[in-house]
N, C-alpha and C positions, 0 to 999 in steps of 0.2 A: 458554629458547628458544635462547640463544647456544650452550649445551652441545649442544643437539639439532642445530644447524647444523654445529658442529664435528665431531660424531660422524658426521653424514651425509657431510661433506666427506672425513673420514678413510676412510669406507667406499668412497666414490667413488674415492679415490686408490689404495686397495688393489685395487679392481676394475680400474682402468686398468693398474696394475703387473702384475696377474695376466694381463690380456689381452695386454700387451706381451710378457711372458715366454712365453706360449703361442705368440704369433706367431713369436718368435725360435726357439723349439723346433721349430715347424713348418717354418721355413725351413731350419734345420740338418738336420732329418731328411730333407727333400726333396732337399737338395744332397748329403747323405751316403748316399742310398739306393742309389747305384750302386757297384759294386765298383771298386777302383783299376785303372787300365789296366795291362796287363802291360808290364814294362820291355822285354822282347824280343818283337817281333811280326813281324819281317821273315820272308818265306818264302824258304828257302834256294835253291830252284830257280826263283825268279822270272825271267820273261823279258819284256822290254818288248813291249807291244802297240801297234801302229800305230793312230793316230787321225786324225780330220779336222784339218787344219791342220799336220800334220807335213810336213817336207821330206825326201825320200828320194833317194839316188843309186842308180841301177840300172846295174850294170856287166855287160855281156855279153862274155864272154871271146872275143877274136879278132873281135869285131863292134863296133868303136867307133861305127859309124853307128847302132847300136841302143842305145848306152849314153847315159844322160842323167840329169839331175836334174829331178825333178818334185814338185809339191806334191800333197798328198792333199786332194781337193776337199771342200767341206762335206758332200757326200753320201757321203763315205768312199771314193770311187773315184779311180782314176788312169787316165791315158791315155798310151800310149807308141807309138812307131813299131810298126806291125803289130798293135797291140792297141788297139782303140777304147775299151773300158772294162773295168776290172778292179777288183773290190772289194778294197781294201787294209786298210780299218779292221777291227779285230778279229783280225788275223793278226800273228804275230811276224815279224821280218825273214826268218828261214829259211823259214817257211811261205810268205811272199809270194814269195821267190825261186823256190821250187819251183813255185808256181802260174804265175809268169811263164815259167819254162822249159817248162811244159806247153803254154802258149799259143803260145810261139815255135816249138815243135817242129813246128808245122804248116807253118812256112816255112823254118826253119833246122835243119840236121842237128846233133843232139846239143848243144843250147845249154847253156852253163854260165853261170849268173847269180848275182851277189852283190848283195845289197841292204844299203845302209848308211843308217841314219837320221841326219840331220844337224840337224834342227830338231825339238824335242820338245814335243809338246802332250799326246798320248795321248787315248784315248777318254774320254768323260765318266764312264763307269763306273769308271775308274781314277784320276780326278783327286781331289786332296785339296781339300775345300771348307771355308772358314773363314767363319762367319757370326756376327753379334752384335757385341760390343764390341772388335773389333780395329781398329787404326788404318786398315788398308786391307783390308776383307773381300774375298776373291777366291777363285778356283779355281786350284790349282797342279798342275803335272804331278808325278806320283809318281816318286820316285827310290829305288832300293834302299837300305835302311838309313837312310832319312830319319827324323829325330826331330821331336818336337814343338817343340824349340828351333829347328831349321831352319825349321819352318813359321812360328813367331812372328817370326823375323828377316825372313822374306820379306814378312810382312804388316805390318811396322813396329811390332810390340808391341801392348800393350793401350792402350785409352783410359783417361782419368781416372775413368770411370764403370764400369769393368769389375769384375765379381765374379770375379776370376781363379781363386780356389780352388774356385769352384762350377762351373767349366767341365766339359764332358763331351765324350767322343768317341763318336759314333754309328758303329758298325762294321758295315757291310753284309755283310762276309765272315763275321761271327758271327751272322747272322740278325737284324740290326738291334739287337743288344745295345748298351747304353750303359755307358761306363766313366768314372769321375771322374778328373780330372787337376788338378794344383796349379800353375796357371800363375803365380799371384802369388808363391808360394814360389820357383819357378824363375827368374822374370824380375826380381822386385823384391829378393829375398833371396839370389839366387845359389845356391839349393839344387839341386845337380845330380842329387840322388837323385830329383827330380821329373821328370827328363827321361825320356821313353818313346819307343819307336819307333812309327811310323805304318804303316798298311797301305793298299794301293790302295783307293780309294773311301771312305776315312774322312771323316766330317763333324765338324769341331771347332766346338762350340757354346759361345759365351762370353756368359753372361747379364749383365744390368745389375745393379749394386748399388743397393739401395734405402736404404742407410744410409751 
């Protein structure tokens, strides 16, 4: 009877070990199912896009009374002297300057306009979003050549419960493709080979560790 109980306990132990191993293998395969994120991802001809919340300086040459600093409203529009409403969101500063010139030409002869962005937020489609086990999950304005290390510094690093090496980047510019990144190696171990560039609209997903 005792031998039978010992044999049954041994079988149960083997079964539990096998189940645990299967679970670990499943977790490993799920986290490693995405290709590594490319080290270089920045677009060479990237141009900043104005978004709601940005602050812009509008300079009209030889017309100081028409030059002013204005915020981009939540609806993505601006208002200036002689222009009641103009959509600024989605345009780069040069495109916005040409549009202002077009509107002002109804009242001013050959206006020359320069637009300078002084406060950067950018449109939602361009922002970098960090969700999951970051110290301060948030959305960040994209900057050319921004790396994942820059992003992690901005959000305060990982929490104690983060599975850093199972994190992924969801990249909308690649049709929603996901790439694996090694945040733990980068932040905890100082492995700079794990540092990769971000793209506008990237979502960094940091899962929780269950072990």
